Structure formats: C-alpha cells, structure tokens
Backbone as CSV, one residue per row, in Angstrom:
resi,resn,N_x,N_y,N_z,CA_x,CA_y,CA_z,C_x,C_y,C_z
1,MET,16.777,13.903,37.737,16.682,13.678,36.680,15.778,12.678,36.029
2,PHE,15.529,11.752,37.115,14.618,10.355,36.739,13.372,10.845,36.362
3,GLY,12.812,11.988,37.067,11.385,12.613,36.862,11.376,13.073,35.362
4,SER,12.182,13.842,34.762,12.524,14.450,33.611,12.489,13.639,32.393
5,THR,13.094,12.341,32.527,13.066,11.460,31.979,12.022,10.514,31.580
6,VAL,11.157,10.782,32.708,9.683,9.771,32.570,8.894,10.462,31.530
7,LEU,9.121,12.035,31.978,8.193,12.854,31.205,8.610,13.037,29.667
8,GLU,9.917,13.113,29.414,10.299,12.836,28.094,9.699,11.778,27.303
9,LEU,9.923,10.500,28.120,9.449,9.401,28.026,7.754,9.560,27.128
10,ALA,6.891,9.966,28.285,5.712,10.002,27.902,5.504,11.055,26.971
11,ILE,6.060,12.169,26.628,5.626,13.253,25.764,6.107,12.330,24.379
12,GLY,7.044,11.450,24.206,7.426,11.038,23.138,6.672,9.737,22.507
13,LEU,6.095,9.133,23.548,5.350,8.311,23.304,3.895,8.688,22.873
14,ILE,3.453,9.758,23.302,2.215,10.415,23.277,2.235,10.963,21.656
15,PHE,3.381,11.539,21.384,3.579,12.010,20.325,3.457,11.124,19.245
16,THR,4.100,9.882,19.174,3.920,8.648,18.256,2.398,8.268,18.321
17,PHE,1.707,8.121,19.355,0.546,7.765,19.269,-0.301,8.582,18.783
18,LEU,-0.050,10.029,18.845,-0.989,10.919,18.031,-0.561,11.072,16.401
19,THR,0.364,10.646,16.006,0.976,10.598,14.966,0.129,9.310,14.150
20,ILE,0.186,8.188,14.675,-0.350,7.175,14.172,-2.102,7.324,13.982
21,SER,-2.483,7.567,15.074,-3.980,8.256,15.146,-4.424,9.209,14.148
22,LEU,-3.501,9.954,13.828,-3.948,11.085,12.608,-3.849,10.303,11.467
23,ILE,-2.867,9.741,11.204,-2.497,8.467,9.642,-3.823,7.783,9.702
24,THR,-4.454,6.902,10.841,-5.100,6.659,10.799,-6.566,6.725,10.592
25,SER,-7.049,7.881,11.359,-8.383,8.789,11.251,-8.073,8.895,9.629
26,ALA,-7.155,9.506,9.242,-7.341,10.261,7.832,-7.543,9.101,6.603
27,THR,-7.010,8.057,6.843,-7.352,6.696,5.949,-8.661,6.444,6.246
28,THR,-8.914,6.147,7.412,-10.499,5.378,7.672,-11.645,6.592,7.111
29,GLU,-11.144,7.927,7.201,-12.240,8.843,6.743,-12.465,9.040,5.155
30,SER,-11.021,8.672,4.499,-11.392,8.760,3.257,-12.012,7.085,2.555
31,ILE,-11.388,5.959,3.236,-12.121,4.869,2.753,-13.643,4.754,3.041
32,ALA,-14.545,5.368,4.193,-15.373,5.579,4.271,-16.363,6.479,3.587
33,SER,-15.628,7.788,3.250,-16.251,8.764,2.153,-16.251,7.724,0.856
34,ALA,-15.074,7.001,0.422,-15.029,6.657,-1.088,-16.100,5.476,-1.110
35,LEU,-16.407,4.725,0.025,-17.231,3.523,-0.045,-18.932,4.044,0.527
36,SER,-19.158,5.252,1.084,-20.300,5.511,1.434,-21.061,4.941,2.719
37,TRP,-19.985,4.767,3.520,-20.321,4.037,4.783,-21.464,4.569,5.275
38,ARG,-21.566,5.873,5.912,-22.362,6.589,6.589,-23.583,6.369,5.962
39,ALA,-23.539,6.582,4.400,-24.711,6.741,3.655,-25.679,5.420,3.614
40,ASN,-24.736,4.025,3.701,-25.235,2.750,3.488,-25.854,2.307,4.640
41,THR,-24.946,2.599,5.554,-25.286,2.374,7.230,-26.393,2.870,7.498
42,LEU,-26.777,4.386,6.898,-28.037,4.596,7.303,-29.058,4.028,6.575
43,LEU,-29.260,3.823,5.468,-30.031,3.442,4.386,-30.492,2.010,4.861
44,GLN,-29.297,0.895,5.598,-29.933,0.079,6.093,-30.232,0.001,7.605
45,GLY,-30.307,0.999,8.073,-30.896,1.102,9.517,-32.286,1.723,9.117
46,VAL,-32.482,2.670,8.199,-33.962,3.008,7.897,-34.824,1.708,7.315
47,LYS,-34.192,0.836,6.656,-34.796,-0.518,6.026,-35.222,-1.188,6.931
48,ASP,-33.994,-1.108,8.466,-34.578,-2.155,9.435,-35.791,-1.554,10.105
49,LEU,-35.777,-0.399,10.265,-36.557,0.555,11.406,-37.871,0.014,10.924
50,LEU,-38.014,0.203,9.224,-39.401,-0.050,8.600,-39.885,-1.060,8.042
51,ASN,-38.882,-2.326,8.772,-39.230,-3.549,8.234,-39.258,-3.575,6.812
52,ASP,-38.649,-2.965,5.960,-38.629,-2.936,4.379,-37.005,-3.359,4.029
53,GLN,-36.574,-4.593,4.097,-35.658,-5.190,3.665,-35.648,-5.300,1.987
54,GLN,-36.645,-5.185,1.856,-36.643,-5.306,0.235,-36.517,-4.084,-0.534
55,PHE,-36.833,-3.100,0.324,-36.579,-1.591,-0.439,-37.793,-1.581,-1.480
56,THR,-39.043,-1.905,-0.877,-40.063,-1.626,-1.637,-41.354,-1.089,-1.586
57,GLY,-41.218,-0.834,0.165,-42.098,-0.166,0.611,-42.103,1.150,1.177
58,LEU,-42.281,1.357,2.488,-42.173,3.160,3.090,-40.654,3.333,2.898
59,ALA,-39.567,2.695,2.938,-38.351,2.975,3.226,-38.035,3.770,1.737
60,LEU,-38.576,2.904,0.492,-38.397,3.255,-0.595,-38.907,4.501,-1.011
61,SER,-40.291,5.030,-0.350,-41.120,5.901,-0.614,-40.358,7.171,0.050
62,LEU,-39.887,6.541,1.223,-39.255,8.262,2.253,-38.365,8.506,1.299
63,TYR,-37.094,7.550,0.834,-36.252,7.761,0.089,-36.453,8.784,-1.014
64,ASN,-37.469,8.546,-1.749,-37.985,9.513,-2.842,-38.637,10.572,-2.206
65,HIS,-38.665,10.818,-1.122,-39.378,12.119,-0.604,-38.201,13.216,-0.463
66,SER,-38.306,14.463,-0.709,-37.319,15.248,-0.728,-37.175,16.013,0.501
67,LEU,-37.688,15.611,1.832,-37.768,16.006,3.111,-36.305,15.001,3.657
68,VAL,-36.551,13.953,2.873,-35.328,12.992,3.505,-34.103,12.810,2.774
69,ASN,-34.281,12.875,1.363,-33.520,12.761,-0.049,-33.591,13.904,-0.721
70,ALA,-33.187,15.059,-0.439,-33.311,16.372,-1.512,-32.675,16.217,-2.494
71,ARG,-31.556,15.640,-2.620,-30.506,15.618,-4.028,-31.050,14.567,-4.934
72,ALA,-31.928,13.630,-4.237,-32.373,12.594,-5.632,-33.328,12.867,-6.294
73,ASN,-33.539,12.418,-7.202,-34.851,12.925,-8.379,-35.973,12.446,-8.090
74,GLY,-36.126,11.414,-6.729,-37.409,11.094,-6.457,-38.058,10.004,-7.171
75,ASN,-37.476,9.457,-8.240,-38.063,8.281,-9.025,-37.558,7.163,-9.103
76,ALA,-36.714,7.023,-8.011,-36.123,5.758,-7.771,-37.173,4.228,-7.758
77,SER,-36.805,3.233,-7.789,-37.793,2.104,-7.683,-36.921,0.912,-6.989
78,THR,-35.582,1.020,-7.059,-34.649,0.128,-6.046,-33.736,0.918,-5.800
79,VAL,-32.935,0.524,-4.980,-31.614,0.879,-4.108,-30.459,1.412,-5.220
80,GLN,-30.185,0.654,-6.374,-29.448,0.687,-7.523,-29.942,2.256,-7.952
81,GLN,-30.999,2.371,-8.511,-31.430,3.749,-9.255,-31.446,4.986,-8.144
82,LEU,-31.225,4.753,-6.819,-30.781,6.082,-6.178,-29.767,6.964,-6.629
83,THR,-30.105,8.130,-6.845,-29.231,9.276,-7.567,-28.518,9.726,-6.679
84,ALA,-28.765,9.483,-5.411,-27.764,10.208,-3.954,-28.609,9.512,-2.931
85,LYS,-27.727,9.594,-1.876,-28.070,8.735,-0.710,-27.891,9.489,0.275
86,PRO,-28.709,9.863,1.516,-28.228,10.698,2.426,-27.126,10.323,3.525
87,SER,-26.447,11.088,4.273,-25.711,10.658,4.995,-26.361,10.783,6.402
88,TYR,-27.492,11.683,6.290,-28.112,12.186,7.845,-29.356,12.334,7.748
89,ILE,-30.402,12.156,8.445,-31.696,12.383,8.166,-32.245,13.286,9.306
90,ASP,-32.452,14.390,9.505,-33.059,15.164,10.492,-34.406,14.271,11.022
91,PRO,-34.677,14.023,12.291,-35.690,13.342,12.855,-37.198,13.806,12.655
92,LYS,-37.155,15.175,12.975,-38.661,15.851,12.464,-38.873,15.775,10.929
93,GLN,-37.556,15.898,9.990,-37.962,15.910,8.320,-38.375,14.764,8.280
94,PHE,-38.091,13.513,8.804,-38.214,11.901,8.577,-39.531,11.982,9.122
95,ALA,-39.982,12.375,10.472,-41.389,12.071,10.823,-42.282,13.269,9.915
96,CYS,-41.976,14.234,9.209,-42.905,14.993,8.037,-43.242,14.249,7.044
97,ALA,-41.934,13.336,6.674,-42.069,12.586,5.377,-42.826,11.399,5.758
98,LEU,-43.032,10.979,6.906,-43.589,9.606,7.078,-45.006,9.788,6.833
99,ILE,-45.527,11.181,7.521,-46.321,11.465,7.728,-47.295,11.835,6.298
100,ASP,-46.333,12.308,5.466,-47.062,12.609,4.023,-47.155,10.962,3.263
101,VAL,-46.194,10.350,3.699,-46.270,9.123,2.735,-47.291,8.171,3.298
102,VAL,-48.059,8.264,4.534,-49.157,7.435,4.905,-50.017,8.082,4.837
103,GLY,-50.125,9.780,4.723,-51.116,10.185,4.060,-52.366,10.667,5.295
104,LEU,-51.364,11.193,6.558,-51.935,11.555,7.654,-52.169,13.309,7.625
105,PHE,-53.214,13.666,7.888,-53.444,15.218,7.836,-54.016,15.649,9.027
106,PRO,-53.948,17.022,9.357,-54.516,17.503,10.622,-55.733,17.747,10.589
107,ASN,-56.369,18.107,11.934,-57.767,18.265,12.128,-58.840,16.963,11.424
108,ALA,-57.851,15.834,11.637,-59.152,14.707,11.415,-59.112,13.882,12.781
109,ASN,-60.029,13.141,12.823,-60.313,12.491,14.206,-59.462,10.801,13.892
110,VAL,-59.396,10.561,14.996,-58.781,9.127,15.530,-58.794,8.191,14.447
111,GLN,-60.237,8.046,14.157,-60.493,6.876,13.341,-60.146,6.876,11.813
112,THR,-60.327,8.250,11.531,-60.086,8.443,9.838,-58.447,8.481,10.013
113,LEU,-57.685,8.918,10.850,-56.066,8.614,10.709,-56.020,7.067,10.750
114,GLN,-56.331,6.554,11.941,-55.890,4.996,11.696,-56.280,4.492,10.491
115,ALA,-57.797,4.285,9.890,-57.944,3.965,8.518,-56.867,4.237,7.472
116,LYS,-56.031,5.578,7.546,-54.948,5.804,6.609,-53.925,5.036,6.776
117,VAL,-53.863,4.666,7.841,-52.256,3.913,8.473,-52.572,2.678,8.159
118,ASN,-53.873,1.900,8.330,-54.210,0.829,7.917,-54.125,0.472,6.429
119,THR,-54.154,1.380,5.607,-54.499,1.476,4.099,-52.873,1.550,3.648
120,ALA,-52.109,2.393,4.149,-50.615,2.538,3.948,-49.820,1.666,4.196
121,VAL,-49.710,1.223,5.747,-48.952,0.358,5.895,-49.281,-1.076,6.601
122,PRO,-49.059,-1.807,5.804,-49.189,-3.369,5.678,-48.686,-4.004,6.577
123,ASP,-47.522,-3.645,7.134,-46.779,-4.372,7.932,-47.221,-4.392,9.226
124,LYS,-47.723,-5.584,10.062,-48.377,-5.704,11.075,-47.556,-4.950,12.433
125,GLN,-46.285,-5.008,12.772,-45.634,-4.431,14.000,-45.728,-3.073,13.634
126,LEU,-45.305,-2.515,12.764,-45.084,-0.878,12.391,-46.719,-0.471,12.188
127,ASN,-47.612,-1.270,11.723,-48.951,-0.606,12.059,-49.492,-0.713,13.100
128,ALA,-49.106,-1.404,13.928,-49.435,-1.203,15.505,-48.885,-0.164,16.029
129,MET,-47.803,0.095,15.640,-47.380,1.304,16.739,-47.676,2.544,15.684
130,LEU,-48.137,2.825,14.812,-48.391,3.944,14.318,-49.861,4.151,14.766
131,ASN,-50.480,3.225,14.824,-52.022,3.212,15.111,-51.740,3.746,16.957
132,GLY,-50.763,3.004,17.558,-51.073,3.309,18.704,-50.770,5.297,18.977
133,MET,-49.587,5.307,18.542,-49.463,6.835,18.133,-50.339,7.739,17.920
134,VAL,-51.151,7.616,17.154,-52.290,7.959,16.812,-53.382,8.175,17.787
135,GLU,-53.553,7.250,18.304,-54.526,7.079,19.589,-54.090,7.821,20.673
136,ARG,-52.860,7.572,21.243,-52.138,8.393,22.100,-52.343,9.586,22.266
137,ALA,-52.055,10.280,20.939,-52.054,11.702,20.600,-53.270,12.409,20.294
138,GLY,-54.547,11.601,20.510,-55.677,12.018,20.132,-56.132,12.439,19.092
139,GLY,-55.199,12.260,17.972,-55.446,12.485,16.365,-54.790,13.786,16.438
140,ASN,-53.987,14.545,17.443,-53.092,15.538,17.001,-51.732,15.228,16.466
141,ILE,-51.918,15.725,15.164,-50.929,15.820,14.113,-49.662,16.051,14.712
142,ASP,-49.337,17.134,15.534,-48.385,17.952,16.124,-47.734,16.709,16.770
143,ARG,-48.517,16.102,17.853,-48.103,15.082,19.032,-47.565,13.875,18.183
144,ILE,-48.370,13.607,16.911,-47.824,12.473,16.616,-46.621,12.646,15.485
145,ARG,-46.263,13.800,15.319,-44.909,14.067,14.508,-44.133,14.069,15.277
146,ASP,-44.314,14.493,16.453,-42.819,14.456,17.972,-42.712,13.011,18.522
147,ASP,-43.761,12.180,18.071,-43.386,10.921,18.944,-42.900,10.056,17.279
148,ILE,-43.247,10.237,16.069,-42.624,9.607,15.050,-40.712,9.859,15.257
149,ALA,-40.606,11.222,15.395,-39.492,11.871,15.792,-38.726,11.274,16.649
150,ALA,-39.199,11.279,18.071,-38.548,10.438,18.753,-37.886,8.958,18.781
151,TRP,-39.107,8.340,17.458,-38.872,6.937,17.939,-37.749,6.682,16.721
152,PHE,-37.809,7.843,15.542,-36.667,7.385,14.840,-35.147,8.052,15.583
153,ASP,-35.376,9.011,16.362,-34.081,9.193,16.988,-33.381,8.197,17.819
154,SER,-34.318,7.178,18.530,-33.828,6.300,19.310,-33.260,5.000,18.230
155,GLY,-34.018,5.020,17.487,-33.602,3.987,16.267,-32.189,4.178,15.664
156,MET,-31.747,5.706,15.635,-30.799,5.917,14.747,-29.695,5.951,15.810
157,GLY,-30.197,5.983,17.004,-28.778,5.789,17.984,-28.213,4.245,18.114
158,ARG,-29.032,3.302,17.890,-28.448,2.039,17.628,-27.741,1.877,16.177
159,VAL,-28.023,2.372,15.293,-27.537,2.616,13.930,-26.391,3.088,14.005
160,ALA,-26.196,4.515,14.846,-24.783,5.286,14.985,-23.931,4.452,15.868
161,GLY,-24.307,3.617,16.719,-23.430,2.617,17.553,-22.814,1.573,16.465
162,ALA,-23.953,1.086,15.560,-23.090,-0.061,14.878,-22.478,0.581,14.031
163,TYR,-22.342,1.744,13.767,-21.323,2.240,12.769,-19.926,2.511,13.359
164,LYS,-20.142,2.865,14.645,-19.041,3.398,15.600,-18.284,2.024,15.807
165,ARG,-18.774,0.874,15.966,-18.269,-0.174,16.236,-17.704,-0.844,14.650
166,LYS,-17.828,-0.542,13.366,-17.672,-0.950,12.276,-16.535,0.086,12.213
167,THR,-16.346,1.407,12.435,-15.281,2.369,11.840,-13.937,1.749,12.907
168,GLN,-14.360,1.453,14.017,-13.716,1.145,15.431,-12.581,-0.204,14.803
169,LEU,-13.276,-1.059,14.505,-12.422,-2.273,13.933,-11.839,-1.882,12.891
170,TRP,-12.517,-1.357,11.767,-11.355,-0.994,10.518,-10.227,0.019,10.876
171,SER,-10.700,0.886,12.034,-9.081,1.969,12.156,-8.497,0.991,12.873
172,PHE,-8.615,-0.007,13.561,-7.525,-0.934,14.208,-6.812,-1.715,13.196
173,VAL,-7.676,-2.296,12.267,-7.047,-2.943,11.127,-5.947,-1.904,10.373
174,ILE,-6.303,-1.188,10.161,-5.566,0.013,9.565,-4.727,0.577,10.009
175,ALA,-4.679,0.948,11.311,-3.823,1.374,12.289,-2.398,0.256,12.583
176,LEU,-2.744,-1.065,12.609,-2.077,-2.190,12.757,-1.256,-2.390,11.378
177,THR,-1.675,-2.104,10.127,-1.418,-2.160,9.048,-0.408,-1.097,9.032
178,CYS,-0.767,0.201,9.245,0.080,1.420,9.332,1.698,1.235,10.266
179,ALA,1.315,0.646,11.152,2.222,0.418,12.216,3.502,-0.834,11.662
180,ILE,2.850,-1.774,10.942,3.850,-2.406,10.536,4.561,-1.933,9.303
181,ALA,3.672,-1.272,8.419,4.435,-0.628,7.188,5.460,0.127,7.288
182,LEU,5.385,1.281,8.556,5.859,2.287,9.113,6.853,1.775,10.054
183,ASN,6.566,0.620,10.607,7.608,0.022,11.447,7.495,0.985,12.890
184,ILE,6.403,1.438,13.256,6.205,2.442,14.241,5.905,1.194,15.553
185,ASP,7.491,1.135,16.160,7.290,0.096,17.139,7.397,0.441,18.658
186,THR,6.471,0.934,19.545,6.189,1.354,20.497,7.346,1.028,21.530
187,VAL,7.437,-0.365,21.646,8.165,-0.929,22.637,10.034,-0.449,22.053
188,LYS,10.513,-0.306,20.990,11.585,0.041,20.443,11.801,1.578,20.435
189,ILE,10.406,2.472,20.350,10.573,3.715,20.565,10.716,4.251,22.084
190,ALA,10.032,3.301,22.953,10.270,3.746,24.485,11.407,3.148,24.825
191,ARG,12.367,2.215,24.190,13.641,1.906,24.588,14.623,3.374,24.017
192,ALA,14.388,3.647,23.035,15.363,5.040,22.465,14.776,6.104,23.420
193,LEU,14.037,6.151,23.706,13.640,7.302,24.668,13.789,7.299,25.821
194,TRP,14.451,6.455,26.497,14.809,6.289,27.891,16.032,6.395,27.909
195,ASN,16.665,5.624,27.013,18.625,5.777,26.658,18.546,6.952,26.371
196,GLU,17.997,8.193,25.593,18.351,9.172,25.018,17.165,9.837,24.644
197,PRO,16.685,10.431,26.106,15.635,11.342,26.101,15.724,12.808,25.641
198,ILE,16.632,13.010,25.010,17.419,14.409,24.363,16.702,14.268,23.221
199,VAL,16.321,13.305,22.192,15.659,13.159,20.929,14.413,13.968,20.994
200,ILE,13.605,13.992,21.862,12.451,14.752,21.741,12.583,16.412,22.561
201,LYS,13.608,16.719,22.745,13.598,17.993,23.362,12.891,19.029,22.040
202,GLY,13.264,18.757,21.119,12.568,19.751,19.822,10.674,19.594,19.838
203,THR,10.218,18.934,20.600,8.901,18.647,20.936,8.342,19.893,21.678
204,SER,7.979,21.174,21.094,7.599,22.053,22.032,6.269,22.535,21.963
205,SER,5.440,21.900,20.536,4.259,22.072,20.662,3.435,21.201,19.917
206,PRO,2.421,20.680,19.950,1.976,19.633,19.078,1.500,20.166,17.639
207,PRO,1.647,19.008,16.759,1.592,19.215,15.429,0.143,20.110,14.950
208,PRO,0.600,20.859,13.983,-1.021,21.563,13.611,-2.174,20.813,12.980
209,ALA,-3.137,21.256,13.625,-4.279,20.631,12.639,-4.894,20.710,11.525
210,GLY,-5.921,20.089,10.944,-6.204,20.521,9.523,-6.136,19.078,8.644
211,GLU,-6.061,19.207,7.231,-6.002,18.110,6.499,-4.864,17.551,6.462
212,THR,-3.794,18.076,6.508,-2.205,17.760,6.484,-1.589,17.428,7.512
213,ALA,-2.381,17.078,8.809,-2.021,16.951,10.196,-1.060,15.714,10.082
214,ALA,-1.767,14.900,9.614,-1.410,13.433,9.327,0.332,13.377,9.189
215,LYS,0.390,14.180,7.619,1.905,14.317,7.348,2.656,15.261,7.876
216,GLN,2.335,16.099,8.606,3.092,16.905,9.363,3.640,16.372,10.374
217,ALA,2.510,15.683,11.153,2.916,14.907,12.154,4.103,14.127,12.079
218,LEU,3.755,13.375,10.812,4.653,12.336,10.463,5.918,12.745,10.234
219,ASP,6.421,13.668,9.578,7.365,14.551,9.313,8.351,14.858,10.697
220,GLN,7.673,15.167,11.629,7.800,15.809,12.713,8.445,14.794,13.632
221,LEU,7.739,13.757,13.488,8.427,12.227,13.891,9.631,12.073,13.488
222,GLN,9.735,12.044,12.155,11.256,11.849,11.957,12.205,12.979,12.136
223,GLU,11.704,13.909,12.309,12.774,15.174,12.372,13.287,15.240,13.892
224,LEU,12.440,14.498,14.672,12.978,14.166,15.983,13.831,12.881,16.473
225,GLY,13.967,12.342,15.339,15.005,10.892,15.303,14.399,9.951,16.339
226,LEU,13.249,9.632,16.116,12.654,8.685,16.844,12.614,7.474,15.774
227,PRO,13.288,6.151,16.314,13.266,5.010,15.573,12.216,4.422,14.868
228,PHE,11.934,4.822,13.627,10.711,4.223,13.092,11.135,3.918,11.535
229,GLY,10.605,3.052,10.826,10.830,3.077,9.454,11.526,1.681,9.139
230,TRP,11.996,1.700,7.712,12.402,0.115,7.286,13.929,0.327,7.190
231,ASP,14.594,0.856,7.844,15.852,0.844,7.379,16.745,-0.271,7.257
232,ALA,17.871,-0.284,6.889,18.748,-1.300,6.844,19.034,-2.063,8.334
233,THR,19.162,-1.317,9.345,19.329,-1.920,10.637,18.017,-2.638,10.906
234,ALA,16.893,-1.793,10.643,15.762,-2.505,11.009,15.259,-3.889,10.655
235,ARG,15.744,-3.741,9.494,15.562,-4.863,8.607,16.564,-6.340,9.201
236,SER,17.636,-5.752,9.343,18.686,-7.118,9.831,17.929,-7.172,11.412
237,ASP,17.780,-6.388,12.051,17.519,-6.565,13.899,16.386,-7.717,13.667
238,LEU,15.492,-7.861,12.770,14.331,-8.802,12.680,14.803,-10.271,12.033
239,LEU,16.032,-10.070,11.450,16.441,-11.194,10.555,17.607,-12.060,10.990
240,LYS,18.546,-11.391,11.969,19.526,-11.900,12.565,18.843,-13.219,13.416
241,THR,20.113,-14.048,13.741,19.761,-15.471,14.356,19.607,-14.701,15.957
242,GLY,18.971,-15.384,17.063,19.134,-15.092,18.272,20.424,-15.620,19.374
243,PRO,20.581,-15.132,20.450,21.663,-15.464,21.204,21.643,-17.064,21.458
244,ARG,22.926,-17.954,21.858,22.583,-19.355,22.182,21.675,-19.332,23.570
245,GLU,21.671,-18.450,24.492,21.057,-18.498,25.489,19.303,-18.512,25.530
246,ASN,19.071,-18.211,24.022,17.384,-17.722,23.898,17.432,-18.908,22.897
247,PHE,18.150,-20.004,22.418,17.711,-21.252,21.960,17.995,-20.653,20.396
248,GLY,18.747,-19.828,20.181,18.525,-19.353,18.748,17.718,-18.478,18.353
249,LEU,16.651,-18.362,19.143,15.580,-17.600,18.858,15.720,-16.189,18.942
250,ASN,15.037,-15.355,17.909,15.307,-13.820,17.924,14.089,-13.268,18.478
251,LEU,14.292,-12.706,19.502,12.948,-12.211,20.229,12.952,-10.665,19.780
252,ASN,13.760,-10.311,18.927,13.231,-8.860,18.123,11.910,-8.741,17.503
253,TRP,11.684,-10.121,17.139,10.369,-10.122,16.551,9.330,-10.076,17.110
254,LEU,9.114,-10.745,18.491,8.303,-10.811,19.304,8.172,-9.389,19.746
255,TYR,9.096,-8.641,20.137,9.052,-7.256,20.593,8.623,-6.546,19.762
256,ALA,8.644,-6.717,18.240,8.317,-5.699,17.358,6.695,-5.968,17.093
257,VAL,6.355,-7.291,17.314,4.765,-7.420,17.453,4.172,-6.966,18.305
258,VAL,4.697,-7.022,19.488,3.956,-6.093,20.669,4.125,-4.792,20.489
259,GLY,5.168,-4.316,19.900,5.241,-3.032,19.905,4.232,-2.609,19.044
260,TRP,3.828,-3.098,17.591,3.156,-2.818,16.542,1.814,-2.619,17.327
261,PHE,1.421,-3.990,17.914,-0.013,-4.165,18.568,-0.427,-2.939,19.420
262,ILE,0.636,-2.346,20.291,0.310,-1.202,21.057,0.131,0.129,20.192
263,SER,1.099,-0.073,19.117,0.556,1.632,18.495,-0.828,1.320,17.894
264,ALA,-1.138,0.066,17.428,-2.578,0.006,17.129,-3.692,0.368,18.135
265,VAL,-3.469,-0.514,19.319,-4.725,-0.033,20.426,-4.252,1.322,20.708
266,ALA,-3.718,1.937,20.678,-3.493,3.181,21.198,-4.265,4.238,20.064
267,THR,-4.526,4.044,18.752,-5.174,4.668,18.128,-6.711,4.402,18.716
268,LEU,-7.172,3.469,19.224,-8.460,3.675,19.580,-9.316,4.694,20.357
269,PHE,-8.028,5.258,20.886,-8.306,6.419,21.986,-8.678,7.760,21.084
270,GLY,-8.241,7.561,19.776,-8.480,8.973,18.928,-7.367,10.206,18.977
271,ALA,-7.591,10.633,17.813,-6.252,11.757,17.891,-6.543,13.168,18.649
272,PRO,-7.941,13.166,19.172,-8.108,14.451,19.697,-7.939,13.876,21.078
273,PHE,-7.741,12.756,21.702,-7.345,12.392,22.881,-5.809,12.381,23.092
274,TRP,-5.201,12.122,22.212,-3.580,12.465,22.363,-3.324,13.708,22.094
275,PHE,-4.127,14.324,21.291,-3.391,15.922,21.129,-3.923,16.620,22.297
276,ASP,-4.418,16.383,23.116,-5.255,17.062,24.283,-3.972,16.928,25.386
277,SER,-3.481,15.073,25.363,-3.019,14.814,26.306,-1.103,15.478,26.058
278,LEU,-0.985,15.672,24.680,0.517,16.151,24.353,0.620,17.555,24.827
279,GLN,-0.784,18.158,24.774,-0.790,19.693,24.988,-0.198,19.907,26.777
280,LYS,-1.242,19.087,27.302,-0.833,18.964,28.610,0.282,18.551,29.370
281,PHE,1.140,17.554,28.370,2.316,17.066,28.988,3.510,18.302,28.905
282,VAL,3.338,19.056,27.296,4.329,19.796,26.966,4.044,21.165,28.306
283,GLN,3.135,21.157,28.226,3.036,22.333,29.505,3.740,21.972,30.843
284,LEU,3.065,20.690,31.146,3.776,20.414,32.547,5.317,20.223,32.212
285,ARG,5.940,20.043,31.035,7.439,19.812,30.921,7.716,21.304,31.114
286,GLY,7.135,22.249,30.499,7.552,23.823,30.596,7.404,24.232,32.019
287,ALA,6.373,24.189,32.968,6.209,24.472,34.272,7.401,24.030,34.993
288,GLY,7.819,22.635,34.737,9.177,22.362,35.549,10.611,22.335,35.071
289,SER,10.561,23.519,33.928,12.033,23.695,33.458,12.805,25.041,34.279
290,ASP,12.098,25.390,34.726,12.926,26.631,35.742,14.104,26.171,36.592
C-alpha cells in the first residue's frame, strides 16, 4: 500500500499546484490585459530597436502606418495620442511599412536607395545598418524587405524574453499572494494526504479547461476535503504558543511560510505542465487498480 499512498500523495499535490497555477494565470492575464502589458512592451521594444526613445521619428511614423497599427487613426504625434496600440506586429508588415516610411522603391539603383536612407534616417547606427542592407541586396527591394523582417524578428525575440521575465516575476508575486490569502500550504496538504490518502479518491479526472477552469478547480479542491483556507483551526494553529522543547516558538509559522513558498514556486512551471502531469498520474493510478 506504500506505493499507492505515494501515488495518491503525488496526485493530490499536483492537483493543488494545478489549481493555484490556474488561479495565478487567470489573474496575471487579467492584469496584463487591463494594463496593456503586451502592447506597451512591444512599443518600448520598437522604440529601442529604432533608437527613437522620444517617439518623434521612425517609431512614430511606423505606429501611424496602417500596416503596423491598422486600428489607429494614423494622426498621432505623441504616445498619448495613439488611439490604439498593437500587441503583435508581423515582421514582413513591419518591413514593408519601414520601406514605405523611408521611401525606398523597386527598380532603383543602390545609390538612389542609399540617398533615400540618408535623408529619412538621421540616426547613425540605423542609417549604417539600412545602407548596408541596401548594398548587400544590390538594391533588390524584396531582399531588403526580407533582411529588415529578419532583423525585426530577432529584435522581437529579445522583447519576448523581457516580457516573459516580467510576467514570471508578477506571476510569482500573485501566486504567493494567493497562496497566503487562500492558505494553500503545500506542507500542510502533504501531511494530510500522507495520513489520509482516501481524501483524494474522488480525483478521477483533471478539471475542465476554459475561462472558468480556475474557479472549478478551486471548487473541486474544496470538495476533496484538502486542508486549505483560513478556518478557525488554521488561524489558531498559527497563533498558539509552541511547546517548551521548542523554547515556546510556534514552528507552524515556519512550516506555513515554506508551504506557501512551495505553492508559489510550483506555479512557475505553468498550468499546462501540471495539467499534463495530473493526467499521467491519474492514468497510472487507474492502470494499477486491478
């Protein structure tokens, strides 16, 4: 029965981690949408890429171009006047828009195109890059467009990395807050599962996906009888005085902090990871029940 107990313990903990991961991802996504994190991060990335921090040059012209920002009115002169900001820009559309803004056109020789670049792009670094692209492409507008698209795509890869790090940090903060607010203590739950593995016999399948997945998973966690939340017992456990052999210290606080921290760290793996893991462990339990 030892193996069965370990399996039930694993399933219960995975279900717990899935629940808090769903709550965290839903909360993070709501905050990111409300604060336009993706659009603002993309805008900053374009400004960095074009060396236009003041948003008065190429970045402004591109954000007024319909290929980059079709939902805006195209008349903005400051960031505040942008009526819309895209959350994603296709690299080829960015390249075509930049070609339009700079004034490059097909069937022109290298010298003519470089003259256009020199007139439209005062920034030395960007000017040198575009002139190099024009020269290497021999004036071929299709090759220039592809080179610009590849350059933009590479730059956006770094922007995506920065956005991921930002959301992971906020996800951890949100997860830790949720773990404390809901008292989702991994150590306490693990103890309960080890002592009474029967409490998770009802976990026959993962919670349903969709917009209400977080609430449904939390409801199922409650139905399984796993110890979480701030009832009278949970509050008294943290407030009572510890035994004499521990110098009167209440170690339940330490265990609770460790448990909350583990719950928060587990969310960094993401809900899909725990969802897939739960499916595998549930199948494994079913296979061994004969």
